[in-house]
Backbone as CSV, one residue per row, in Angstrom:
resi,resn,N_x,N_y,N_z,CA_x,CA_y,CA_z,C_x,C_y,C_z
1,MET,348.964,89.719,173.363,349.689,90.976,173.648,348.781,92.002,173.905
2,ASN,349.074,93.003,174.888,348.301,94.054,175.194,348.782,95.410,174.618
3,LYS,348.176,96.495,174.923,348.530,97.652,174.363,349.883,98.100,174.774
4,ARG,350.312,97.782,175.997,351.638,98.179,176.519,352.688,97.432,175.845
5,GLU,352.430,96.384,175.213,353.424,95.608,174.623,353.686,95.809,173.032
6,ILE,352.991,96.570,172.437,353.174,97.008,171.124,354.326,97.954,170.906
7,SER,355.238,97.755,169.872,356.314,98.559,169.685,356.068,99.968,169.287
8,LYS,356.843,100.939,169.408,356.705,102.331,168.944,356.633,102.326,167.504
9,SER,357.270,101.479,166.752,357.237,101.496,165.298,355.871,100.959,164.906
10,ALA,355.373,99.953,165.434,354.017,99.401,165.163,353.048,100.413,165.508
11,LEU,353.037,101.245,166.581,352.164,102.170,166.906,352.078,103.200,165.932
12,GLY,353.309,103.564,165.428,353.425,104.679,164.296,352.653,104.258,163.049
13,ARG,352.561,102.981,162.833,351.938,102.383,161.581,350.411,102.442,161.697
14,ILE,349.850,102.475,162.875,348.369,102.206,163.049,347.552,103.367,162.276
15,PRO,348.077,104.668,162.437,347.377,105.659,161.633,347.322,105.532,160.083
16,LEU,348.436,104.888,159.607,348.561,104.588,158.137,347.418,103.565,157.779
17,TYR,347.268,102.470,158.728,346.244,101.485,158.479,344.892,102.099,158.476
18,ILE,344.590,103.000,159.465,343.342,103.610,159.599,343.078,104.433,158.347
19,SER,343.966,105.228,158.029,343.737,106.137,156.689,343.540,105.261,155.549
20,TYR,344.294,104.239,155.408,344.082,103.358,154.209,342.627,102.723,154.119
21,ILE,342.232,102.162,155.261,340.839,101.550,155.380,339.843,102.603,155.100
22,GLU,339.946,103.745,155.707,338.961,104.901,155.486,338.873,105.258,153.991
23,SER,340.072,105.075,153.330,340.003,105.402,151.980,339.361,104.422,150.863
24,MET,339.125,103.199,151.430,338.590,102.149,150.633,337.037,102.322,150.201
25,PRO,336.680,101.902,149.172,335.186,102.060,148.749,334.401,101.440,149.754
26,GLN,333.287,102.043,150.073,332.403,101.557,151.103,331.897,100.193,150.863
27,GLU,331.753,99.718,149.624,331.181,98.376,149.267,332.149,97.266,149.536
28,VAL,333.503,97.638,149.752,334.473,96.661,150.159,334.100,96.066,151.549
29,GLU,333.998,94.763,151.732,333.658,94.221,153.005,334.815,93.558,153.781
30,THR,335.834,93.046,153.014,336.980,92.484,153.681,338.239,92.938,153.102
31,VAL,339.337,92.856,153.809,340.633,93.291,153.410,341.612,92.411,154.016
32,SER,342.750,92.023,153.316,343.788,91.189,153.860,345.028,91.886,154.188
33,ALA,345.811,91.207,155.023,347.039,91.896,155.465,348.026,91.883,154.163
34,ALA,347.837,90.943,153.316,348.721,90.898,151.993,348.291,92.202,151.215
35,LYS,347.124,92.508,151.077,346.758,93.662,150.270,347.085,94.974,150.834
36,ILE,347.005,95.012,152.219,347.353,96.274,152.859,348.975,96.465,152.725
37,SER,349.612,95.367,152.841,351.226,95.493,152.803,351.576,95.872,151.426
38,ARG,350.940,95.365,150.351,351.291,95.699,148.995,350.895,97.190,148.656
39,ASP,349.794,97.504,149.104,349.452,99.005,148.851,350.205,100.015,149.624
40,LEU,350.623,99.735,150.685,351.321,100.605,151.647,352.782,100.564,151.508
41,GLY,353.249,99.467,150.827,354.677,99.244,150.616,355.371,98.796,151.929
42,LEU,354.606,98.039,152.612,355.148,97.422,153.985,355.411,95.954,153.799
43,GLY,356.166,95.409,154.771,356.298,93.935,154.724,355.079,93.252,155.155
44,GLU,354.753,92.122,154.425,353.428,91.398,154.797,353.526,90.828,156.260
45,VAL,354.669,90.269,156.604,354.880,89.640,157.893,354.700,90.744,159.048
46,GLN,355.213,91.942,158.676,355.065,93.082,159.614,353.631,93.463,159.973
47,VAL,352.928,93.627,158.740,351.416,93.945,158.855,350.736,92.857,159.548
48,ARG,350.925,91.652,159.321,350.160,90.569,159.961,350.317,90.653,161.450
49,LYS,351.601,90.862,161.843,351.915,90.995,163.277,351.305,92.183,163.978
50,ASP,351.254,93.257,163.296,350.675,94.538,163.736,349.124,94.299,164.000
51,LEU,348.526,93.781,162.939,346.970,93.541,163.051,346.618,92.537,163.998
52,ALA,347.542,91.535,164.206,347.214,90.429,165.151,347.217,90.906,166.597
53,VAL,347.918,91.959,166.925,347.901,92.538,168.226,346.623,93.076,168.484
54,ILE,345.852,93.712,167.509,344.891,94.628,167.719,343.479,94.002,167.389
55,CYS,343.463,93.136,166.411,342.115,92.569,165.876,342.191,90.983,165.786
56,LYS,341.357,90.376,166.473,341.379,88.780,166.369,340.349,88.330,165.237
57,ASN,339.905,89.180,164.446,338.827,88.903,163.560,339.317,88.233,162.160
58,GLY,340.603,88.231,162.046,341.247,87.801,160.755,340.979,86.333,160.438
59,ARG,340.703,86.058,159.184,340.490,84.585,158.806,341.350,84.263,157.722
60,PRO,342.047,83.086,157.687,342.959,82.699,156.651,342.339,82.728,155.208
61,LYS,343.033,83.252,154.295,342.604,83.433,152.878,341.444,84.370,152.705
62,ILE,340.933,84.842,153.701,339.849,85.871,153.560,340.115,87.187,154.004
63,GLY,340.860,87.224,155.195,341.293,88.520,155.694,340.488,88.990,156.885
64,TYR,340.230,90.394,156.929,339.634,90.928,158.031,338.235,91.585,157.627
65,ASN,337.207,91.515,158.313,336.084,92.283,158.132,336.506,93.712,158.150
66,ARG,336.214,94.493,157.142,336.698,95.893,156.969,336.286,96.672,158.146
67,LYS,334.922,96.640,158.498,334.414,97.483,159.494,334.871,97.157,160.896
68,VAL,335.038,95.882,161.130,335.597,95.401,162.474,336.987,95.817,162.643
69,LEU,337.785,95.679,161.589,339.265,96.096,161.696,339.299,97.619,161.834
70,GLU,338.531,98.333,161.172,338.629,99.813,161.318,338.321,100.226,162.714
71,SER,337.275,99.549,163.229,336.799,99.837,164.638,337.891,99.524,165.581
72,SER,338.466,98.396,165.484,339.375,97.815,166.400,340.675,98.670,166.365
73,LEU,341.027,99.218,165.163,342.257,100.061,165.162,341.990,101.350,165.886
74,LYS,340.676,101.991,165.625,340.540,103.248,166.188,340.302,103.168,167.710
75,ASP,339.719,102.030,168.153,339.445,101.786,169.615,340.866,101.635,170.252
76,PHE,341.916,100.996,169.598,343.192,100.806,170.148,343.832,102.091,170.340
77,MET,343.676,103.014,169.509,344.458,104.250,169.451,343.779,105.272,170.604
78,THR,342.516,104.948,170.952,341.803,105.805,172.046,342.046,104.835,173.308
79,VAL,343.203,105.155,173.911,343.597,104.479,175.246,342.538,104.727,176.291
80,GLU,342.171,105.979,176.413,341.171,106.384,177.511,340.354,107.469,176.891
81,ASN,339.100,107.568,177.335,338.272,108.725,177.031,338.790,109.924,177.851
82,GLY,338.507,111.144,177.243,339.036,112.288,177.953,339.991,112.966,177.031
83,GLY,340.251,114.326,177.293,341.112,115.049,176.454,342.489,115.415,177.203
84,ALA,343.202,116.339,176.600,344.424,116.765,177.151,344.511,118.326,177.288
85,VAL,345.297,118.856,178.283,345.406,120.214,178.431,346.934,120.472,178.354
86,ILE,347.317,121.731,177.963,348.709,122.173,177.992,348.796,123.261,179.089
87,VAL,349.917,123.221,179.781,350.287,124.328,180.704,351.462,124.913,180.208
88,GLY,351.455,126.208,179.821,352.520,126.924,179.257,352.168,127.206,177.840
89,ALA,351.704,128.507,177.612,351.205,128.896,176.316,352.167,129.745,175.530
90,GLY,353.571,129.396,175.576,354.505,130.052,174.906,354.391,129.602,173.359
91,LYS,355.495,129.740,172.535,355.474,129.287,171.253,355.311,127.817,171.018
92,MET,355.990,126.993,171.851,355.732,125.654,171.702,354.336,125.085,172.108
93,GLY,353.971,125.682,173.222,352.548,125.404,173.806,351.596,125.722,172.820
94,ARG,351.582,126.874,172.128,350.647,127.328,171.085,350.648,126.379,169.842
95,ALA,351.860,126.016,169.393,352.072,125.205,168.285,351.405,123.805,168.480
96,LEU,351.527,123.211,169.743,350.923,121.963,170.077,349.477,122.151,170.138
97,LEU,349.046,123.160,170.665,347.515,123.431,170.877,346.871,123.556,169.438
98,GLU,347.424,124.148,168.558,346.996,124.342,167.208,347.050,123.214,166.278
99,TYR,348.030,122.225,166.666,348.197,121.021,165.797,347.065,120.029,165.968
100,GLY,346.438,119.705,164.735,345.276,118.741,164.854,345.674,117.299,164.719
101,GLY,346.837,117.016,164.498,347.236,115.638,164.195,347.076,114.639,165.441
102,PHE,347.049,115.134,166.589,346.908,114.310,167.663,345.648,113.486,167.793
103,GLU,344.566,113.994,167.107,343.247,113.353,167.066,343.410,112.046,166.406
104,THR,344.299,111.859,165.415,344.455,110.635,164.752,344.914,109.600,165.663
105,TYR,345.569,109.933,166.860,346.013,108.929,167.750,345.042,108.951,169.033
106,GLY,343.865,109.439,168.848,342.843,109.348,169.913,342.920,110.382,170.932
107,THR,343.724,111.492,170.766,343.850,112.459,171.863,343.466,113.876,171.255
108,LYS,342.633,114.571,172.035,342.257,115.813,171.564,342.666,116.900,172.653
109,ILE,343.475,117.787,172.241,344.030,118.890,173.097,342.909,120.011,173.186
110,LEU,342.300,120.162,174.359,341.183,120.960,174.646,341.474,122.492,174.828
111,ALA,342.621,122.689,175.618,342.820,124.084,175.859,344.384,124.150,176.292
112,ALA,344.810,125.357,176.465,346.139,125.738,177.161,345.918,126.608,178.319
113,PHE,346.773,126.550,179.205,346.679,127.452,180.457,347.981,128.191,180.600
114,GLU,347.751,129.438,181.050,348.998,130.282,181.209,348.781,131.188,182.437
115,LYS,349.782,131.397,183.155,349.746,132.221,184.436,349.859,133.675,184.135
116,ASN,350.260,134.037,183.053,350.502,135.556,182.774,349.265,136.183,182.082
117,ILE,348.095,135.594,182.069,347.006,136.157,181.485,345.775,136.240,182.458
118,GLU,344.922,137.238,182.364,343.853,137.394,183.296,342.495,136.944,182.706
119,HIS,342.433,136.997,181.327,341.157,136.656,180.630,341.469,135.663,179.491
120,PRO,340.424,134.838,179.144,340.733,133.932,178.128,341.133,134.517,176.754
121,VAL,341.926,133.839,176.060,342.425,134.192,174.694,341.852,133.270,173.668
122,ASN,341.082,133.639,172.734,340.459,132.825,171.694,341.432,132.824,170.545
123,LEU,341.860,131.677,170.027,342.743,131.530,168.940,341.930,131.319,167.662
124,PRO,342.490,131.557,166.408,341.730,131.428,165.215,341.149,130.059,164.974
125,SER,341.817,128.970,165.609,341.438,127.573,165.444,340.127,127.317,166.273
126,GLY,339.681,128.266,167.175,338.618,127.946,168.012,339.130,127.398,169.488
127,LYS,340.337,127.134,169.536,340.981,126.658,170.855,341.183,127.949,171.717
128,ARG,341.272,127.713,173.004,341.356,128.823,173.922,342.602,128.707,174.879
129,ILE,343.212,129.764,175.180,344.195,129.817,176.278,343.536,130.473,177.463
130,LEU,343.536,129.851,178.636,342.851,130.252,179.778,343.845,130.508,181.013
131,PRO,343.365,131.410,181.750,344.133,131.718,183.044,344.278,130.408,183.850
132,ILE,345.525,130.192,184.441,345.923,129.022,185.122,344.897,128.731,186.291
133,GLY,344.331,129.829,186.945,343.347,129.633,188.036,342.118,128.832,187.591
134,CYS,341.941,128.763,186.305,340.639,127.932,185.917,340.834,126.486,185.695
135,ILE,342.158,126.013,185.863,342.533,124.695,185.378,341.760,123.583,186.167
136,ASN,341.608,123.726,187.390,340.866,122.611,188.320,339.545,122.490,187.864
137,GLU,338.842,123.570,187.721,337.384,123.501,187.233,337.286,122.899,185.913
138,PHE,338.128,123.372,185.020,338.088,122.898,183.639,338.451,121.416,183.497
139,CYS,339.388,120.957,184.214,339.819,119.521,184.034,338.720,118.568,184.616
140,ALA,337.968,119.067,185.732,336.901,118.255,186.261,335.626,118.282,185.332
141,GLU,335.264,119.395,184.669,334.225,119.341,183.867,334.425,118.712,182.499
142,ASN,335.651,118.688,182.159,335.906,117.999,180.752,336.632,116.611,180.825
143,ASP,336.718,116.199,181.959,337.234,114.675,182.205,338.696,114.620,181.528
144,VAL,339.555,115.597,181.833,340.893,115.629,181.286,341.738,114.522,181.795
145,LYS,342.515,113.769,180.916,343.311,112.704,181.367,344.782,112.875,181.211
146,ILE,345.238,113.848,180.418,346.539,114.025,179.960,346.919,115.484,180.157
147,GLY,348.159,115.695,180.879,348.566,117.044,180.929,349.922,117.164,180.232
148,ILE,350.007,118.275,179.585,351.290,118.492,178.625,352.058,119.739,179.301
149,ILE,353.258,119.591,179.786,353.993,120.609,180.234,354.956,121.223,179.342
150,THR,354.842,122.611,179.045,355.673,123.313,178.141,356.172,124.568,178.665
151,THR,356.297,124.544,179.975,356.896,125.746,180.697,358.294,125.683,180.838
152,PRO,358.977,126.720,181.215,360.419,126.717,181.537,360.721,125.735,182.797
153,PRO,361.900,125.199,182.797,362.229,124.077,183.740,361.960,124.577,185.163
154,GLU,362.172,125.751,185.561,362.010,126.128,186.885,360.571,126.095,187.336
155,SER,359.640,126.070,186.399,358.245,125.995,186.756,357.621,124.720,186.659
156,ALA,358.424,123.661,185.989,357.807,122.328,185.634,357.309,121.577,186.858
157,GLN,358.030,121.632,187.878,357.578,120.821,189.100,356.383,121.268,189.723
158,SER,356.240,122.612,189.808,354.919,123.121,190.348,353.800,122.851,189.439
159,VAL,354.016,122.889,188.180,352.969,122.550,187.169,352.520,121.070,187.351
160,LEU,353.484,120.216,187.503,353.228,118.777,187.654,352.384,118.556,188.942
161,ASN,352.758,119.364,189.962,352.050,119.156,191.292,350.606,119.697,191.093
162,LEU,350.473,120.690,190.311,349.077,121.200,190.006,348.208,120.197,189.226
163,LEU,348.777,119.612,188.046,348.073,118.622,187.376,347.788,117.452,188.133
164,CYS,348.686,116.994,189.191,348.382,115.838,190.020,347.097,116.171,190.825
165,GLU,347.043,117.418,191.254,345.894,117.881,192.083,344.621,117.848,191.362
166,CYS,344.794,118.000,190.053,343.585,117.874,189.109,343.140,116.448,188.776
167,GLY,343.899,115.620,189.382,343.575,114.094,189.035,344.209,113.501,187.773
168,ILE,345.160,114.351,187.178,345.759,113.915,186.006,346.925,112.992,186.252
169,LYS,346.981,111.752,185.658,347.979,110.785,185.863,348.972,110.578,184.611
170,LEU,348.547,111.046,183.573,349.510,110.908,182.336,350.016,112.356,181.978
171,ILE,351.355,112.371,181.947,352.090,113.714,181.717,352.992,113.584,180.608
172,TRP,352.971,114.557,179.664,353.874,114.665,178.542,354.708,115.913,178.935
173,CYS,355.992,115.679,179.082,356.756,116.923,179.681,357.885,117.297,178.715
174,PHE,357.750,118.536,178.248,358.832,119.074,177.434,359.889,119.973,178.148
175,ALA,359.762,120.128,179.407,360.661,120.795,180.201,361.937,119.839,180.408
176,PRO,363.127,120.544,180.440,364.273,119.590,180.679,364.347,119.238,182.179
177,GLY,365.023,118.118,182.311,365.247,117.644,183.708,364.220,116.595,184.079
178,ARG,364.359,116.032,185.242,363.479,114.973,185.863,362.696,115.556,187.000
179,LEU,361.335,115.119,187.060,360.461,115.689,188.104,360.117,114.603,189.030
180,TYR,359.858,115.145,190.398,359.358,114.200,191.381,357.868,113.886,191.122
181,LYS,357.452,112.695,191.181,356.032,112.346,190.901,355.545,111.250,191.860
182,PRO,354.272,111.254,192.061,353.671,110.100,192.830,353.779,108.805,192.003
183,ALA,353.704,107.705,192.686,353.952,106.417,192.104,352.870,106.052,190.972
184,ASP,351.774,106.556,191.004,350.743,106.220,189.998,350.673,107.189,188.793
185,VAL,351.636,108.072,188.710,351.681,109.048,187.620,352.760,108.579,186.636
186,VAL,352.415,108.678,185.390,353.294,108.281,184.276,353.816,109.564,183.625
187,ILE,355.072,109.694,183.376,355.638,110.828,182.719,356.275,110.442,181.454
188,GLN,355.989,111.025,180.313,356.841,110.762,179.040,357.637,112.101,178.955
189,TYR,358.985,111.990,178.977,359.796,113.211,178.712,360.104,113.347,177.219
190,GLU,360.195,114.522,176.826,360.486,114.887,175.411,361.584,115.787,175.410
191,ASN,362.793,115.368,174.969,363.990,116.160,174.822,364.312,116.455,173.299
192,LEU,363.901,117.591,172.940,364.006,118.012,171.411,365.513,118.076,171.100
193,ALA,366.325,118.577,172.010,367.726,118.813,171.685,368.458,117.433,171.507
194,LEU,368.068,116.405,172.393,368.438,115.043,172.296,368.064,114.457,170.968
195,SER,366.827,114.673,170.529,366.353,114.110,169.249,367.172,114.540,168.055
196,LEU,367.603,115.870,168.221,368.317,116.475,167.128,369.703,115.908,167.081
197,ALA,370.249,115.721,168.311,371.601,114.993,168.417,371.570,113.612,167.776
198,HIS,370.549,112.847,168.032,370.406,111.543,167.505,370.371,111.548,166.057
199,LEU,369.628,112.552,165.424,369.559,112.679,163.936,370.948,112.980,163.399
200,LYS,371.671,113.830,164.010,372.945,114.163,163.517,373.888,112.927,163.592
201,LEU,373.762,112.192,164.707,374.627,110.949,164.842,374.335,109.904,163.707
202,GLN,372.919,109.783,163.434,372.478,108.871,162.292,373.088,109.278,161.141
203,ASN,373.128,110.599,160.764,373.695,111.099,159.558,375.131,110.744,159.420
204,ARG,375.832,110.955,160.458,377.308,110.772,160.566,377.567,109.237,160.293
205,SER,376.780,108.412,160.913,376.900,106.977,160.703,376.683,106.534,159.203
206,ILE,375.644,107.243,158.632,375.472,106.892,157.144,376.510,107.305,156.233
207,ASN,377.073,108.393,156.623,378.111,109.015,155.939,379.533,108.182,155.972
208,GLU,379.790,107.572,157.227,380.832,106.767,157.526,380.789,105.441,156.775
209,THR,379.428,104.972,156.632,379.247,103.681,155.968,379.522,103.823,154.547
210,GLU,379.171,104.921,154.023,379.323,105.102,152.472,380.758,105.338,152.213
211,ASP,381.515,105.899,153.114,383.008,106.015,152.846,383.679,104.647,152.910
């Protein structure tokens, strides 16, 4: 099984495994799926399947070499070298830029770009918001692989076109609607309103079951 075949639920557990292994005493050399499952409160079969996708180092009754497993998990999360940039530095764009949790998944957001500024803006975190005119040069110098669109919907297509001109082929889009893209570009759309609707439907389903 390759990286593309892992389920979203399994992908979401990998940071838990990494954090767990990092917290273990340094003298511990091996760790088993059974111990990981007990300590994290997960199903043992589930943990075994997750780890089998990522690391082939496991041995029956012994488990995994701790360092090899940790390295395999971290390598798996780092799909490609290179960082990400945001286009659209409104409230959502700034919130994403300031959030540090993406690095757990192997992605570092390097900067945001905004068309309505003429000079760089330095944020307390050390991140910067840059004029959109700098984006081509910045992406080339920093080997940017991922573009994040947080602009209004009417600007999203032109932003996508610009990101494609920068050689970026992985797009995370928060703007509503669907965009025209080249065949080799992958877009992950994020609809926050739809996610909220799903949450409300799940709550209604639980309440109906209880009744």
